[in-house]
C-alpha angles and dihedrals in degrees: 000000000000092000094036093240093165134092126240117274110266126217092249094050118110097206119082103202129060111268128181114252100198097101088112090067091056090047091051092050090050091050090048091053091047092054090047092053092045091053089063095050118092092219089070097044093115092056096053094041085087104040096179097088091043093054090045092053093048092043092050090047090052092051091050093048092050091049091046095049091049090050093047091054105032103019100236122213117261094249092061092047092048091049091053091049092051091049091051092048091046091053090055093048091047091058094050101266094126144105109276095164141008122225118237133168108293098012144332140299111229114219124213116246091252094048092045091052094050095045092047095050092045092048094049094046090046094052094044092054093042091056091044092051094060094048095106106105132057111271095000103118095035093051095044089048092051092051095043095045092044089058091044092050090055089050091052090053090051090053089053090058092049103045136019114280117258133190088256094058093046092048092048094049091048092051091048094049093047092049092050089052092050092050094045090052093047100043098077090057092046099045115113119311087035122213092190136021124212089220124194089310092061098038093049090045091053090049092048094052094043091052092045094053092046093049092047091056102034094047094052102044120107104199090202090068095054118100091213093052090089087075115077103228099038089052089068094050096095090062098031102048097065087056093043095055089049097043096118097046092043092048092050091046093050093049092047094051092047092047094050097043090050088054091050093249134126112275087233097052114118125247141157100246103092119131093260090052090052091051090054091047089052089060105267117134124225102273097042089048091053092047089052090056089049090051095051091048092048095048096050098039097042091041091055091049093049090070086077093056106037143021116292092246093061093045091050090049090054091049093046094049091044093050092049092050092047091049093050092049092045094052097038095101090057091055091050093046091049090053090049092049090051090051092053093046092051093048114110130209090268093055118096104229112171115244090236089068096050094096090062090076105090090191091064112095090215090061090069090067094053123076129183113238127225103231123096096259094053092047090050090052090050090051090051091051091051091048090051092050094048092048090052090052092049091052090051092051093050094051 
């Protein structure tokens, strides 16, 4: 704050006061130190026996952080950012961190070097942007990353008990553990109200490392060697789990790209229609909205992992119940608002409905000129209006 290392508040931003966005730099430095410490531990000797992939990961991370910092300060155009992301992904693929095969039931599908390169670059760029797209609420990306990577770390451990360890597994588990540590350390500073944002540098860095760990594992798993591959659903876990842990970012990314292309805009143009914006518009405040994202991520990721521990019916039951609960909680403000709107519409001239609740009547022409904001104060005012309308209806029913 002293040196004004923060950009101006944009129209689509949820926060209302200037906040530094250089948290990604601190995360990168922590990750760099973690890799340095790991290189001196004998348990990770196999990983650092081939330093090429390690240097590629750290080099790609450096490129992404530099691009992210520049964008956080000077707001780069999307072409420049995309070019930097492709260069970083290409560096990883060049040093062997790429998809060489895809696991399927009964074996693997070997990819050609050209196909593997293209798929790897596309996957890394996709995940980086998907993570960056949901970075709109305090603690959202860090928390989702902790949950997703925690599930993925458990999955990596399960693989270690099914097949012989390889350098890819060890590298993936190290990346996952280091990323969890970086996010856990950053989350207290980023929790609402945030003192520090990770910015594009941090969000892209998280996406890069998540994609790298997933590619390292998925591209080296032979389903035929897995003891659980004899079961139909678990045999698909090596290819399904990376998508499951990223279900929320990928969904938001897909909707954003579709929405913008349909409007004739660039898929990387900014707007205020992401999933977290919609939750706020529905009436959720910052922390409940973030917790809802955590819940959706946990249900899908943990549910997918449960197929390895229990019969498919039980895992599906867990997922179904979890999705129903998440849906009810997500839509709960709409139910409350609908009840408040009904109360205002049913109120007669003799009923004392507070003026603050008048905008809840969608049939009132004046309501079209009033919009509910998305910051905490506006949502609190909306809650007060709904309380007032519901109280008025209760008084009417008791008389």
